[in-house]
TIRO-2110 file (N, C-alpha, C; in Angstrom, 1 decimal):
// TIRO-2110
-63.6, 40.3, 5.7, N, 1, A
-63.4, 40.5, 7.1, CA, 1, A
-62.2, 41.5, 7.3, C, 1, A
-62.4, 42.4, 8.1, N, 2, A
-61.3, 43.4, 8.5, CA, 2, A
-60.5, 42.8, 9.7, C, 2, A
-59.2, 42.8, 9.6, N, 3, A
-58.3, 42.3, 10.6, CA, 3, A
-57.3, 43.3, 11.1, C, 3, A
-56.7, 43.0, 12.3, N, 4, A
-55.6, 43.8, 12.8, CA, 4, A
-54.5, 43.9, 11.7, C, 4, A
-54.0, 45.1, 11.6, N, 5, A
-52.9, 45.5, 10.6, CA, 5, A
-53.4, 45.6, 9.2, C, 5, A
-54.7, 45.5, 8.9, N, 6, A
-55.2, 45.8, 7.6, CA, 6, A
-55.2, 47.3, 7.3, C, 6, A
-54.9, 47.6, 6.1, N, 7, A
-55.0, 49.0, 5.7, CA, 7, A
-56.4, 49.2, 5.2, C, 7, A
-57.0, 50.3, 5.8, N, 8, A
-58.4, 50.6, 5.5, CA, 8, A
-58.5, 52.0, 5.0, C, 8, A
-59.7, 52.3, 4.3, N, 9, A
-60.0, 53.6, 3.7, CA, 9, A
-61.1, 54.2, 4.5, C, 9, A
-61.0, 55.5, 4.8, N, 10, A
-62.0, 56.2, 5.6, CA, 10, A
-63.1, 56.5, 4.6, C, 10, A
-64.4, 56.1, 5.0, N, 11, A
-65.5, 56.3, 4.1, CA, 11, A
-66.2, 57.6, 4.3, C, 11, A
-65.8, 58.4, 5.3, N, 12, A
-66.4, 59.7, 5.6, CA, 12, A
-65.3, 60.5, 6.3, C, 12, A
-65.5, 61.8, 6.1, N, 13, A
-64.5, 62.7, 6.8, CA, 13, A
-64.8, 62.8, 8.3, C, 13, A
-63.7, 63.0, 9.0, N, 14, A
-63.8, 63.2, 10.5, CA, 14, A
-63.2, 64.5, 10.8, C, 14, A
-64.0, 65.6, 10.7, N, 15, A
-63.5, 67.0, 10.8, CA, 15, A
-62.7, 67.2, 12.1, C, 15, A
-63.2, 66.6, 13.2, N, 16, A
-62.6, 66.9, 14.5, CA, 16, A
-61.1, 66.4, 14.5, C, 16, A
-60.8, 65.5, 13.6, N, 17, A
-59.4, 65.0, 13.5, CA, 17, A
-58.6, 65.5, 12.3, C, 17, A
-59.3, 66.3, 11.5, N, 18, A
-58.7, 66.8, 10.3, CA, 18, A
-58.6, 65.7, 9.2, C, 18, A
-59.3, 64.6, 9.3, N, 19, A
-59.2, 63.5, 8.3, CA, 19, A
-60.4, 63.7, 7.3, C, 19, A
-60.1, 63.3, 6.1, N, 20, A
-61.0, 63.4, 5.0, CA, 20, A
-61.3, 62.0, 4.4, C, 20, A
-62.5, 61.9, 3.8, N, 21, A
-62.9, 60.7, 3.1, CA, 21, A
-61.7, 60.2, 2.2, C, 21, A
-61.4, 59.0, 2.2, N, 22, A
-60.3, 58.5, 1.4, CA, 22, A
-58.9, 58.4, 2.1, C, 22, A
-58.8, 59.0, 3.3, N, 23, A
-57.5, 58.8, 4.0, CA, 23, A
-57.3, 57.4, 4.4, C, 23, A
-56.1, 56.9, 4.4, N, 24, A
-55.8, 55.6, 4.7, CA, 24, A
-55.4, 55.4, 6.2, C, 24, A
-55.8, 54.4, 6.8, N, 25, A
-55.4, 54.1, 8.2, CA, 25, A
-55.1, 52.6, 8.4, C, 25, A
-54.6, 52.3, 9.5, N, 26, A
-54.2, 50.9, 9.8, CA, 26, A
-55.0, 50.4, 11.1, C, 26, A
-55.7, 49.3, 10.9, N, 27, A
-56.4, 48.8, 12.1, CA, 27, A
-55.5, 48.3, 13.1, C, 27, A
-55.6, 48.8, 14.3, N, 28, A
-54.7, 48.4, 15.4, CA, 28, A
-55.5, 47.5, 16.5, C, 28, A
-56.8, 47.5, 16.4, N, 29, A
-57.6, 46.6, 17.3, CA, 29, A
-59.0, 46.4, 16.7, C, 29, A
-59.4, 45.1, 16.8, N, 30, A
-60.8, 44.8, 16.4, CA, 30, A
-61.6, 44.5, 17.6, C, 30, A
-62.8, 45.1, 17.7, N, 31, A
-63.6, 44.8, 18.9, CA, 31, A
-64.5, 43.6, 18.6, C, 31, A
-65.2, 43.2, 19.6, N, 32, A
-66.1, 42.0, 19.5, CA, 32, A
-67.0, 42.0, 18.3, C, 32, A
-67.1, 40.9, 17.6, N, 33, A
-68.0, 40.7, 16.5, CA, 33, A
-67.6, 41.5, 15.3, C, 33, A
-66.4, 42.1, 15.3, N, 34, A
-65.9, 42.8, 14.1, CA, 34, A
-66.8, 44.0, 13.7, C, 34, A
-67.5, 44.6, 14.7, N, 35, A
-68.4, 45.7, 14.4, CA, 35, A
-67.7, 47.1, 14.5, C, 35, A
-66.7, 47.1, 15.3, N, 36, A
-65.9, 48.4, 15.5, CA, 36, A
-64.5, 48.1, 15.6, C, 36, A
-63.7, 49.2, 15.3, N, 37, A
-62.2, 49.0, 15.2, CA, 37, A
-61.5, 50.3, 15.7, C, 37, A
-60.3, 50.1, 16.2, N, 38, A
-59.4, 51.2, 16.5, CA, 38, A
-58.5, 51.3, 15.2, C, 38, A
-58.5, 52.5, 14.7, N, 39, A
-57.8, 52.7, 13.4, CA, 39, A
-56.8, 53.9, 13.7, C, 39, A
-55.5, 53.6, 13.3, N, 40, A
-54.5, 54.7, 13.5, CA, 40, A
-54.2, 55.3, 12.1, C, 40, A
-54.1, 56.6, 12.1, N, 41, A
-53.8, 57.4, 10.9, CA, 41, A
-52.5, 58.1, 11.1, C, 41, A
-51.5, 57.9, 10.2, N, 42, A
-50.1, 58.4, 10.4, CA, 42, A
-49.7, 59.1, 9.2, C, 42, A
-48.6, 59.9, 9.4, N, 43, A
-48.0, 60.6, 8.2, CA, 43, A
-47.0, 59.6, 7.5, C, 43, A
-46.4, 60.0, 6.4, N, 44, A
-45.5, 59.2, 5.7, CA, 44, A
-44.2, 58.9, 6.6, C, 44, A
-44.0, 59.7, 7.6, N, 45, A
-42.8, 59.5, 8.5, CA, 45, A
-43.2, 58.7, 9.7, C, 45, A
-44.5, 58.2, 9.8, N, 46, A
-44.9, 57.4, 10.9, CA, 46, A
-45.4, 58.1, 12.1, C, 46, A
-45.6, 59.5, 12.0, N, 47, A
-46.1, 60.3, 13.1, CA, 47, A
-47.6, 60.1, 13.2, C, 47, A
-48.1, 59.7, 14.3, N, 48, A
-49.5, 59.5, 14.5, CA, 48, A
-50.3, 60.8, 14.4, C, 48, A
-51.3, 60.8, 13.6, N, 49, A
-52.2, 62.0, 13.5, CA, 49, A
-53.4, 61.7, 14.5, C, 49, A
-54.0, 60.5, 14.4, N, 50, A
-55.1, 60.2, 15.3, CA, 50, A
-55.2, 58.7, 15.4, C, 50, A
-55.8, 58.2, 16.5, N, 51, A
-56.2, 56.9, 16.7, CA, 51, A
-57.7, 57.0, 17.1, C, 51, A
-58.6, 56.4, 16.2, N, 52, A
-60.0, 56.6, 16.4, CA, 52, A
-60.8, 55.3, 16.4, C, 52, A
-61.8, 55.2, 17.2, N, 53, A
-62.7, 54.1, 17.2, CA, 53, A
-63.7, 54.3, 16.1, C, 53, A
-63.8, 53.4, 15.2, N, 54, A
-64.7, 53.6, 14.0, CA, 54, A
-65.6, 52.3, 13.9, C, 54, A
-66.8, 52.5, 13.3, N, 55, A
-67.6, 51.4, 13.0, CA, 55, A
-67.3, 50.8, 11.7, C, 55, A
-67.9, 49.7, 11.4, N, 56, A
-67.6, 49.0, 10.1, CA, 56, A
-68.1, 49.9, 8.9, C, 56, A
-69.1, 50.7, 9.1, N, 57, A
-69.6, 51.6, 8.1, CA, 57, A
-68.7, 52.8, 7.8, C, 57, A
-67.8, 53.1, 8.7, N, 58, A
-66.9, 54.2, 8.6, CA, 58, A
-65.6, 53.9, 7.8, C, 58, A
-65.4, 52.6, 7.6, N, 59, A
-64.1, 52.2, 6.9, CA, 59, A
-64.4, 51.1, 5.9, C, 59, A
-63.5, 50.9, 5.0, N, 60, A
-63.6, 49.8, 4.1, CA, 60, A
-62.2, 49.3, 3.8, C, 60, A
-62.0, 48.0, 3.4, N, 61, A
-60.7, 47.6, 3.1, CA, 61, A
-60.1, 48.3, 1.8, C, 61, A
-58.8, 48.5, 1.8, N, 62, A
-58.2, 49.1, 0.6, CA, 62, A
-58.2, 48.0, -0.5, C, 62, A
-58.5, 48.4, -1.7, N, 63, A
-58.5, 47.4, -2.8, CA, 63, A
-57.1, 47.5, -3.6, C, 63, A
-56.6, 46.4, -4.1, N, 64, A
-55.3, 46.4, -4.7, CA, 64, A
-55.3, 47.2, -6.0, C, 64, A
-56.4, 47.5, -6.6, N, 65, A
-56.4, 48.3, -7.9, CA, 65, A
-56.6, 49.8, -7.7, C, 65, A
-56.6, 50.3, -6.4, N, 66, A
-56.8, 51.7, -6.1, CA, 66, A
-55.5, 52.5, -6.2, C, 66, A
-55.6, 53.7, -6.6, N, 67, A
-54.4, 54.6, -6.7, CA, 67, A
-54.3, 55.4, -5.3, C, 67, A
-53.1, 55.4, -4.8, N, 68, A
-52.9, 56.1, -3.5, CA, 68, A
-52.7, 57.6, -3.8, C, 68, A
-53.0, 58.4, -2.9, N, 69, A
-52.9, 59.9, -3.0, CA, 69, A
-52.2, 60.5, -1.8, C, 69, A
-51.5, 61.5, -1.9, N, 70, A
-50.8, 62.1, -0.8, CA, 70, A
-51.2, 63.6, -0.6, C, 70, A
-51.4, 64.0, 0.7, N, 71, A
-51.7, 65.4, 1.0, CA, 71, A
-50.9, 65.8, 2.2, C, 71, A
-50.6, 67.1, 2.3, N, 72, A
-49.8, 67.7, 3.4, CA, 72, A
-50.6, 67.6, 4.7, C, 72, A
-49.9, 67.1, 5.7, N, 73, A
-50.5, 66.9, 7.1, CA, 73, A
-49.9, 67.9, 8.0, C, 73, A
-49.2, 68.9, 7.5, N, 74, A
-48.5, 69.9, 8.4, CA, 74, A
-49.4, 70.5, 9.4, C, 74, A
-50.6, 71.0, 9.0, N, 75, A
-51.6, 71.6, 10.0, CA, 75, A
-52.1, 70.6, 11.0, C, 75, A
-52.2, 69.4, 10.7, N, 76, A
-52.7, 68.3, 11.6, CA, 76, A
-51.6, 68.1, 12.7, C, 76, A
-50.3, 68.2, 12.4, N, 77, A
-49.3, 67.9, 13.3, CA, 77, A
-49.2, 69.0, 14.4, C, 77, A
-49.8, 70.1, 14.2, N, 78, A
-49.8, 71.2, 15.2, CA, 78, A
-50.7, 70.9, 16.4, C, 78, A
-51.5, 69.9, 16.3, N, 79, A
-52.4, 69.5, 17.4, CA, 79, A
-51.7, 68.8, 18.5, C, 79, A
-50.5, 68.3, 18.2, N, 80, A
-49.7, 67.5, 19.2, CA, 80, A
-48.7, 68.3, 19.9, C, 80, A
END
């Protein structure tokens, strides 16, 4: 079960937000019946890139044995 403040992995890219499959986000709200979620995506400095409503099929919980990866978000910050 996905809960508020869980770290989740994006299962598909969201081109309109500049997000790609595998980006990490934090669940900030769970809607009724745990079918959709508000997920916040931030930089390493805590700057919000996007807050997106996603369905359960769009995200999955991060697993403890996964390797984290970093990419530059400079071009995404220009949107704000």
